[in-house]
C-alpha angles and dihedrals in degrees: 000000000000103000107026140257107278106137098216093044092047091051090056091043091054090050098048111022118084124206087253089056091054092048090050091051091048089049090059096044118114107212122345139284127061128334118232124274094248092053092046091049092049091051093048093047090050092050091050091050091049092048103042127057117233128228113313089015094294110177111216090189088075091058106036117090121221109270121232101188126144122206128220111222120228091249092060092047093050091046088053090051094049096043091051097044092246101120096091090046090054091051091051091050094050091051093049110041093184116073131168124248090252092052090049091051089052092051091047092050093048092051 
């Protein structure tokens, strides 16, 4: 419920995330719902690096800084879209993956 429903991703998440990891993610979630795919991927990649040794026994835990990210839940993002009259625009953009430079500038300005 927190990180999505992609089968391959979830298989890796089940292998690497601990219950404590999921509670820590939830503790830094603003709102409710799922976090975005990029954030979930970043968290999973970090957990893999912290769990697995690299080539020649390299320990990534010695190099990675503590992260201090917060995550915006899907409910907050959708509320933002609706309250700012951006929801229809988002639907249009997801249907048409190619937009002109001018259209992108308009979207950027409206956001």
